[in-house]
C-alpha positions as CSV (number, residue, x, y, z in Angstrom):
1,M,2.5,20.2,6.0
2,K,5.1,17.5,6.3
3,I,3.1,14.7,8.0
4,L,4.7,11.8,9.8
5,L,2.2,8.9,9.3
6,T,2.3,5.8,11.3
7,G,0.5,2.7,10.0
8,A,1.0,4.0,6.4
9,E,0.8,0.4,5.0
10,G,-2.5,-0.4,6.8
11,F,-6.0,-0.1,5.5
12,T,-6.7,3.4,6.8
13,G,-3.1,4.6,6.3
14,R,-3.1,3.9,2.6
15,I,-6.3,5.8,2.0
16,F,-5.2,8.6,4.3
17,A,-1.9,9.0,2.5
18,E,-3.7,9.2,-0.9
19,R,-6.1,11.9,0.3
20,A,-3.4,13.9,2.2
21,L,-1.2,13.9,-0.9
22,A,-4.1,15.1,-3.0
23,A,-4.7,17.9,-0.5
24,G,-1.1,19.0,-1.0
25,H,0.6,17.6,2.1
26,A,3.9,15.7,2.1
27,I,3.8,12.2,3.7
28,S,6.7,10.5,5.5
29,A,5.7,7.0,6.5
30,L,7.2,5.8,9.8
31,Q,9.4,2.8,9.2
32,S,10.4,2.0,12.8
33,D,8.7,-0.6,15.0
34,L,6.6,1.4,17.5
35,T,7.9,-0.9,20.3
36,N,11.6,-0.1,19.4
37,H,12.2,3.1,21.4
38,E,15.7,3.8,20.1
39,A,14.8,3.3,16.4
40,M,11.7,5.4,16.9
41,L,13.7,8.3,18.4
42,K,16.3,8.3,15.7
43,E,13.7,8.3,12.9
44,V,11.6,11.0,14.4
45,L,14.6,13.3,14.9
46,E,15.6,12.7,11.2
47,V,12.1,13.4,9.8
48,A,11.3,16.4,12.0
49,P,7.6,16.4,11.0
50,E,5.4,19.4,11.1
51,A,2.4,17.2,12.0
52,V,1.8,13.6,13.0
53,V,-1.1,11.3,12.3
54,H,-0.8,8.1,14.4
55,L,-2.9,5.3,12.9
56,A,-0.7,2.3,13.7
57,A,-2.3,-0.1,16.1
58,I,-3.6,-3.6,16.6
59,S,-7.2,-3.0,15.6
60,F,-8.8,-6.4,15.1
61,V,-10.8,-7.0,18.3
62,G,-10.4,-10.8,17.9
63,H,-6.6,-10.6,17.8
64,E,-5.3,-13.7,19.6
65,N,-2.6,-12.1,21.7
66,D,-4.2,-9.8,24.3
67,A,-0.8,-8.5,25.6
68,A,0.0,-7.2,22.1
69,F,-2.9,-4.7,22.3
70,Y,-1.1,-3.0,25.2
71,A,2.5,-3.4,23.9
72,V,1.6,-1.7,20.6
73,N,-1.4,0.6,21.3
74,V,-0.2,1.9,24.7
75,V,3.6,1.4,25.0
76,G,4.2,2.0,21.3
77,T,2.3,5.3,21.4
78,T,4.2,6.3,24.5
79,N,7.5,5.7,22.6
80,L,6.2,7.9,19.7
81,L,5.1,10.8,22.0
82,H,8.4,10.6,23.9
83,A,10.3,10.9,20.7
84,L,8.2,13.8,19.5
85,V,8.9,15.9,22.6
86,Q,12.7,15.5,22.0
87,L,12.4,17.5,18.7
88,P,13.9,21.0,18.7
89,V,10.8,22.2,16.9
90,R,7.8,20.2,18.0
91,P,4.9,19.3,15.6
92,E,2.1,21.8,15.1
93,R,-0.4,19.0,15.6
94,V,-0.4,15.4,16.7
95,L,-3.6,13.4,15.8
96,L,-4.1,10.1,17.7
97,A,-6.6,7.6,16.4
98,S,-8.4,6.0,19.4
99,S,-11.7,4.1,19.0
100,A,-15.4,4.2,19.8
101,N,-14.8,0.8,21.4
102,I,-13.8,2.8,24.5
103,Y,-17.5,3.4,25.2
104,G,-18.4,-0.3,25.4
105,N,-22.1,-1.2,25.8
106,A,-23.4,2.3,26.6
107,A,-27.0,2.5,27.7
108,Q,-27.3,5.9,25.9
109,S,-27.4,6.1,22.1
110,P,-26.2,7.9,20.1
111,I,-23.0,8.3,22.2
112,G,-21.5,11.7,22.7
113,E,-17.9,12.4,23.8
114,S,-19.0,13.0,27.4
115,Q,-20.2,9.4,27.8
116,A,-18.2,7.7,30.5
117,P,-15.9,5.1,29.0
118,A,-16.7,1.4,29.7
119,P,-14.7,-0.8,27.4
120,V,-15.6,-4.5,27.3
121,N,-12.6,-5.9,25.4
122,H,-8.8,-5.6,25.4
123,Y,-8.8,-3.5,22.2
124,G,-11.1,-0.9,23.7
125,M,-9.3,-1.0,27.0
126,S,-5.9,-0.5,25.4
127,K,-7.2,2.5,23.4
128,L,-8.6,4.1,26.5
129,A,-5.3,3.6,28.3
130,M,-3.6,5.2,25.3
131,E,-5.9,8.2,25.6
132,Y,-5.1,8.7,29.3
133,M,-1.4,8.2,28.8
134,A,-1.3,10.7,25.9
135,R,-2.8,13.4,28.1
136,T,0.3,13.4,30.2
137,Y,2.0,14.9,27.1
138,S,-0.7,17.6,26.5
139,D,1.4,20.3,28.2
140,R,4.1,19.7,25.6
141,L,2.3,18.6,22.4
142,D,-0.8,19.9,20.6
143,L,-2.8,16.7,20.7
144,V,-6.2,15.9,19.1
145,I,-7.8,12.5,19.8
146,T,-10.2,10.9,17.4
147,R,-12.7,8.2,18.2
148,P,-13.8,6.6,14.9
149,F,-16.9,4.4,14.9
150,N,-17.0,1.4,12.7
151,Y,-15.9,2.1,9.1
152,T,-15.1,0.0,6.1
153,G,-14.2,0.2,2.4
154,P,-12.2,-1.5,-0.4
155,G,-8.9,-2.9,0.9
156,Q,-10.0,-3.7,4.4
157,D,-8.8,-7.1,5.6
158,V,-11.3,-10.0,5.3
159,N,-10.8,-10.7,9.0
160,F,-13.3,-7.8,9.4
161,L,-17.0,-8.4,8.9
162,I,-18.0,-6.3,5.9
163,P,-15.0,-7.3,3.7
164,K,-15.7,-10.9,4.6
165,L,-19.4,-10.5,3.4
166,A,-18.3,-8.7,0.3
167,M,-15.9,-11.5,-0.6
168,H,-18.5,-14.2,-0.1
169,F,-21.2,-12.4,-2.0
170,A,-18.8,-11.5,-4.9
171,A,-17.9,-15.2,-5.1
172,R,-21.5,-16.3,-5.0
173,A,-20.7,-18.5,-2.0
174,P,-23.5,-20.9,-1.1
175,S,-23.2,-20.2,2.6
176,I,-21.5,-17.7,5.1
177,E,-20.7,-18.4,8.7
178,L,-20.9,-15.4,11.0
179,G,-21.0,-14.6,14.7
180,N,-23.6,-12.5,16.4
181,L,-26.2,-11.5,13.9
182,D,-28.2,-9.2,16.2
183,V,-25.8,-6.3,16.3
184,E,-26.1,-2.7,15.1
185,R,-23.1,-0.6,14.0
186,E,-22.3,2.5,12.0
187,F,-20.6,1.2,8.8
188,N,-19.1,4.5,7.6
189,D,-16.8,4.9,4.6
190,V,-13.0,5.0,5.2
191,Q,-12.8,8.0,2.9
192,M,-15.0,10.0,5.3
193,V,-12.9,9.0,8.2
194,C,-9.7,10.0,6.5
195,D,-11.2,13.3,5.4
196,A,-12.2,13.9,9.0
197,Y,-8.6,13.4,10.1
198,L,-7.4,16.0,7.6
199,L,-10.0,18.5,8.7
200,L,-9.1,17.9,12.4
201,L,-5.4,18.4,11.5
202,A,-6.4,21.9,10.3
203,H,-9.2,22.8,12.7
204,G,-9.2,20.5,15.8
205,E,-9.0,22.1,19.2
206,P,-5.9,21.1,21.2
207,G,-6.6,18.5,23.9
208,E,-10.1,17.6,22.6
209,A,-11.5,14.2,21.6
210,Y,-13.9,13.9,18.6
211,N,-16.2,11.2,17.6
212,I,-15.8,10.3,13.9
213,C,-19.2,9.1,13.0
214,S,-22.4,9.7,11.1
215,G,-25.0,8.8,13.8
216,R,-26.6,6.3,11.4
217,P,-26.4,2.7,12.6
218,H,-27.3,-0.3,10.5
219,A,-28.4,-3.7,11.6
220,L,-26.1,-6.5,10.4
221,R,-29.1,-8.2,8.8
222,Q,-29.7,-5.0,6.7
223,I,-26.1,-5.2,5.4
224,I,-26.7,-8.8,4.4
225,E,-29.9,-7.8,2.6
226,T,-28.2,-5.0,0.8
227,F,-25.5,-7.3,-0.5
228,A,-28.1,-9.8,-1.6
229,R,-30.0,-7.2,-3.5
230,L,-26.8,-5.8,-5.2
231,T,-25.7,-9.3,-6.3
232,S,-29.1,-11.0,-6.7
233,H,-27.6,-13.8,-4.6
234,S,-28.9,-15.1,-1.3
235,P,-26.5,-17.5,0.5
236,R,-27.4,-19.5,3.6
237,I,-26.4,-17.5,6.7
238,G,-25.2,-19.7,9.6
239,V,-24.0,-18.8,13.1
240,N,-20.7,-20.3,14.1
241,P,-20.2,-20.3,17.9
242,A,-16.5,-19.9,17.4
243,F,-17.2,-16.4,15.9
244,V,-19.5,-15.3,18.7
245,R,-17.7,-12.9,21.1
246,A,-18.5,-13.2,24.8
247,N,-18.1,-9.5,25.3
248,E,-19.9,-8.2,22.3
249,V,-20.9,-4.5,22.0
250,H,-24.4,-4.9,20.7
251,R,-25.1,-1.3,19.4
252,L,-22.5,1.3,18.6
253,C,-23.8,4.6,17.3
254,G,-22.1,7.9,17.7
255,D,-23.2,11.5,18.0
256,P,-21.3,13.7,15.5
257,T,-22.6,17.0,16.9
258,K,-19.3,18.1,18.3
259,L,-17.4,17.5,15.1
260,H,-20.1,19.0,12.9
261,R,-20.2,22.1,15.2
262,L,-16.5,22.6,14.9
263,L,-16.4,22.2,11.2
264,A,-19.4,24.6,10.7
265,K,-17.6,27.2,12.8
266,R,-14.6,26.9,10.4
267,G,-16.7,26.9,7.3
268,A,-15.9,23.3,6.5
269,R,-18.0,20.3,5.8
270,L,-17.5,16.5,5.9
271,K,-18.8,14.5,3.0
272,E,-20.4,11.2,4.0
273,P,-20.8,8.6,1.3
274,D,-24.0,6.6,1.2
275,L,-23.7,3.0,2.6
276,E,-24.9,1.4,-0.6
277,E,-22.2,3.3,-2.5
278,T,-19.5,2.0,-0.2
279,L,-20.8,-1.6,-0.4
280,S,-20.9,-1.4,-4.2
281,R,-17.3,-0.3,-4.3
282,M,-16.3,-3.2,-2.0
283,L,-18.1,-5.7,-4.2
284,L,-16.3,-4.5,-7.3
285,A,-13.0,-4.7,-5.5
286,A,-13.7,-8.2,-4.2
287,E,-14.7,-9.4,-7.7
288,A,-11.5,-7.9,-9.2
289,A,-9.4,-9.6,-6.5
290,A,-11.2,-12.9,-7.2
291,T,-10.5,-12.5,-10.9
292,D,-6.8,-11.7,-10.3
293,S,-6.4,-14.8,-8.1
294,I,-7.4,-17.1,-10.9
295,R,-5.1,-15.6,-13.5
């Protein structure tokens, strides 16, 4: 299919584009600013995509401008969907990347799609608002919503936790300052997430939301111990109050049953790389980046 991809230059977008091209799809990267309604409409009409994968968003929870979450994640998505319904031939499928952050601090774990949303930060709230807004287009567009749980991989910005750890361990830094240490997350591989998006483009049920997750959470301390073992290096770990979030989600673990059941019905399967494999690739990438910076 000819896929219009938003956020093509981002961490997930770059990996998705590589894997989509390898699968035989054509990628057209959106150039317009999501908040520019007129430019968006013009470009969408010119591209006339057969499918859309909408990854562009402000995704760093600690982003300093709260209003930007809503301007980009909600209003920007509205502009995109409004442009798509103007097409003479509408896309066969529109995949919207939401987030597991919409669930907040859920008492139940693992979390299924039927869990009532209770976001505790502006990022999660903006993604939930985006989901509700998008459903107003469900009578005109074939929408599939994805709720990825935490994922990582080489190329992710060092503002995020795991790339920050990889960078410090690769450099054999004597100390690392972190925020909350007593948190548990799934730390899935970005390749798995992108493959799930491709499978949902082909097999997702219109109007449905799917968790993209493994159901295997890891304590942050376990991640640190794994990096230490892989590098034979044990830095001093300190807690910096500036990095501690007031509204922290302490445990975030998803239930992948709905996605797995769908794929099994279609004769498809999602490969889930081992965590240590992912962390090893990230260390190699961080070491290569450090070497390049000194040349």
